[in-house]
VOKOLKE-338831 format. One record per residue: y negated, x, z negated of N, C-alpha, C in turn; residue in three letters. Coordinates in steps of 0.02 Angstrom, whole numbers, padded with zeros to 5 digits, always signed. Layout:
! VOKOLKE-338831
YXZYXZYXZala/...
! end
This chain:
! VOKOLKE-338831
-06275-01994-05953-06273-02049-06000-06208-02089-05992met/-06189-02102-05930-06130-02141-05918-06068-02105-05943lys/-06066-02039-05935-06008-02001-05957-06000-02004-06033asn/-06055-02001-06070-06050-02005-06142-06027-02074-06165lys/-06048-02126-06129-06025-02193-06145-05950-02198-06133phe/-05926-02170-06077-05854-02172-06063-05815-02134-06116asn/-05841-02078-06139-05808-02040-06192-05805-02080-06257leu/-05860-02113-06274-05862-02153-06335-05813-02212-06330thr/-05811-02244-06272-05765-02300-06262-05692-02276-06267ala/-05678-02217-06241-05610-02190-06245-05591-02174-06317ser/-05637-02149-06355-05623-02134-06426-05610-02199-06464ile/-05649-02251-06451-05637-02315-06483-05570-02345-06463phe/-05551-02336-06400-05486-02360-06377-05430-02326-06416gln/-05435-02261-06425-05383-02225-06462-05381-02248-06535ile/-05440-02255-06566-05443-02275-06636-05412-02344-06645ile/-05433-02393-06606-05407-02460-06614-05333-02465-06593phe/-05312-02426-06544-05242-02426-06526-05198-02398-06581gly/-05220-02344-06612-05182-02314-06667-05181-02362-06727val/-05237-02394-06741-05239-02442-06796-05192-02501-06783leu/-05188-02524-06722-05142-02579-06705-05070-02557-06712ala/-05054-02496-06692-04986-02470-06699-04968-02464-06773ile/-05015-02440-06813-05002-02435-06885-04993-02505-06916leu/-05031-02553-06893-05023-02622-06918-04955-02649-06899ser/-04931-02634-06840-04865-02655-06819-04812-02626-06865tyr/-04819-02562-06881-04771-02529-06925-04772-02560-06995ile/-04832-02575-07020-04838-02606-07086-04805-02675-07086val/-04817-02714-07034-04786-02780-07030-04710-02775-07024leu/-04686-02726-06986-04614-02718-06979-04582-02697-07044ala/-04616-02656-07083-04587-02634-07146-04589-02688-07199ser/-04632-02738-07190-04634-02793-07239-04585-02849-07223ser/-04549-02843-07169-04497-02892-07153-04520-02948-07107gly/-04576-02940-07076-04602-02991-07029-04558-02993-06966glu/-04552-03051-06936-04516-03058-06873-04558-03025-06818asn/-04536-02969-06791-04577-02928-06747-04571-02946-06674met/-04529-02994-06657-04521-03011-06586-04587-03039-06559ile/-04623-03078-06598-04685-03107-06573-04742-03056-06571lys/-04733-02998-06602-04785-02947-06602-04771-02889-06553trp/-04718-02894-06515-04699-02840-06469-04751-02831-06414thr/-04778-02885-06388-04830-02880-06336-04891-02843-06363val/-04908-02857-06425-04965-02823-06457-04952-02748-06462thr/-04891-02729-06479-04874-02658-06482-04881-02625-06414leu/-04857-02659-06362-04862-02631-06295-04935-02622-06274ile/-04977-02672-06289-05048-02667-06273-05083-02612-06313leu/-05064-02603-06375-05095-02550-06415-05074-02481-06390ser/-05012-02474-06369-04991-02410-06339-05029-02397-06274ile/-05040-02450-06235-05079-02443-06173-05151-02423-06189ala/-05179-02450-06243-05247-02431-06263-05250-02356-06279phe/-05202-02332-06316-05201-02261-06333-05195-02218-06271val/-05151-02237-06225-05141-02199-06164-05204-02199-06121val/-05236-02258-06115-05298-02261-06076-05354-02220-06109leu/-05356-02220-06174-05406-02179-06209-05395-02105-06197gly/-05333-02084-06198-05318-02013-06185-05335-01995-06113ile/-05319-02039-06067-05337-02026-05996-05412-02022-05988ile/-05449-02066-06022-05521-02065-06018-05551-02000-06044gly/-05523-01975-06100-05548-01912-06128-05531-01854-06081ile/-05472-01855-06052-05453-01801-06005-05497-01803-05943leu/-05515-01863-05919-05561-01868-05863-05630-01842-05881asp/-05653-01857-05942-05718-01833-05964-05719-01756-05966tyr/-05665-01727-05992-05661-01654-05996-05657-01622-05927lys/-05622-01655-05880-05616-01625-05814-05680-01631-05774ser/-05721-01681-05787-05785-01689-05752-05841-01646-05781asn/-05830-01618-05838-05882-01579-05872-05899-01516-05836lys/
! end
């Protein structure tokens, strides 16, 4: 049960991380000042990386 929860959490991390990266790109293309959003981009990239690591751990424990 715990493993399936970790897999679900990792999938949500990837989804929300990718959505945040896409939002950053949309804001950048609309001419927004992106300096204040750089930390958000870094955190969203970290979310995607942690999600991928979580899925790889789930597959290796299977």
